[in-house]
N, C-alpha and C positions, 0 to 999 in steps of 0.2 A: 810704204803704207801710210796713208793719210790719217789725220786725226780729226774727229768731230768734237768740238769744244765750244764753250760759251763765247759769245761775241763780246769783245772787250772794246772800250773806248779807243784804245790805241790802234785798233784795227782800221779805224777811219783813215789812218795815214797810209794804209797799204792795200786798199781795195780798188784802186783805179783800173787795174787789169780786168776787173769784173764789171765795174760800173760804166765803162766806155762802150759796152755792147748796146746795139740799137734797141733791143727789146727790154732793156733794164730801165725801170723808172728810178731816177735819182732824186734825192732830197737834200735839204740843208743839214748841217751838223747838229743843230738843235733838235731836229726831228729824230735823227738816229739816237741821240743821247736820251731823249725822252723815252723811247722804247727800251733802251738798255737799262734805264733806271726804274721804270715801271713794270716791265715784263722780262727780266733777265733770263728767266727759264724758258721763254719762247723765242729767244734769239740765239742763234748759233752759227758757227763758221766751220767749213771743212778746210783744213790746212795741210799743205804738202810737207814732207820732211824738211824741205829747204826753208820753210817758214812762209812760203808764198801762199796767199789766200786762193783757194780753188772755187769757193762759193759761199753763200750765206743765205740765211732765212731770218726775216724779222716778223714776229707775230705779236698778237695781243689777244686779250679776252674782252668781250664786250656783249652788250644786249641785256635783255631782261626776260625772266621766266623761261618759256620754251624757246625763246630766241637767244638765250645765253649761249655763247659759242666762242670757239677759237677762230681767229682771223689771220690769214697769211697776208701781210702787207707787202712783202717782197720776198721772192725766192729767185735766186739767180746763180748760175754757174758760169765761170769763165769759159769762153769758147773752146780753148784747148783741153778742157777737162770734161766736156760734155760726153754723154753716152757711156758713163762709167758707173751710173747708179747713185751718184752723189746727191742729186735732188731728192731721190726716194729716201735716202738715209736721213737727210735733214727734215723732210716732211714726216717721216715716221716718228722722229723725236718730238716735233711740234704736235702731232696728233696724240701721242702718248701723254704729254703734259696737259694738253687741252682736255683729254678724256679723264685721266686719273687725278690730276691735281685741281684743275679748274671745274671739272664736272660739266663740261660743255655738252650741249645737245648735238652739235655738229661742228665741223670746221668748214669755213668758206674762204674763197679767194676770188679775185677778179682777174681776168685774162683777156687780152685783145682777141676779138673774134677772128682776126686775120692770122693770129699766131697758131696755126694748125698743129705745129709740132708740139707746142706746150699743151694745147687742148687735148691732143691724143695722149700725151704723157699723163696728164691728170686723170683722164678717163681710165687708163690702165691702173692707176692708183686707187680707183674706186669712186672718183668724183663724177658728178653728173651736172648738167646745166640746169640751174634752178630758174633762171630768167635771163633775158638779154637786156642790158642797160644801154639805152641810146645815148650816144655822145658822152660816154663816161670819161674817155681820155681826151685831153686837148685843152685848149684855152677857153673854157666855158666862160662866157660873159665878157671876154676882153675884146671881142670884135676882130681879133687877128686870126688869119688862117695860114696854116703851114701844111706841109705834106701829110702829117699824121694827126692833125688836130681833129677833134670832134669825132673820134672813132668809137664804135660800140665795143662793149665788153660783155663777156659771159660771166655771170655770177655762178660759180660752180661750188657745189656742196657735197660733203661726205658725212653721213650720220655717224655719231659716236655711240657707245654702248648704252648711254642713257635714253637714246631715241629708239626704243624697242619697236614702236609702231612706224618708224621711218617717215615721220611727218615732215621732216626737214627737207625732203627731196620730192620731186615730181617728175613724172614720165615725159611731160610735154614742155619742158622748160625752154626749149629753143623757140617755142611759139608764144611765149609770154614776154611782152615788151613793156618796159617801164622807162621813165625819164631819169636821167642822172640826178635831177633835183629831188627825186622821190627816194633815193637811197642815201643813207648817212655813212 
């Protein structure tokens, strides 16, 4: 039986089995530590009985007025632990905290348009595409091109209880295109 618990700074020393996956965005230690210090209640890990990390989620609260929301910066599960419902458990916790503690209007996340497995998973969790962000992933502005650079992302959203009118979502989100420079 695995345990869902708060993400600790010491977990940075044992999450390589997760971060080496090609779909996982990785960051420097300062980035992770800033999330853990500012939004500890929106960062958690799923841990196996052996102590091995199975997955994690990093989140934050941001925006203003009706754009105040929870944001999923990273959600990843190690390949050997996928399809066990771990991502859903971690997302449920992040959504609960975003809704009840931070009083967010919605929760959003960005996912590569080509990651159809993740897009379908989020849709099953109640998320929908709000817009397509051109060239969200990659080396924007560096002039270097690699295989996965300058790839589009879907901005996916799920309304929380505060958004009674469901204004944070739209039916035609896949048809709305914006530049990566237009999103913060």
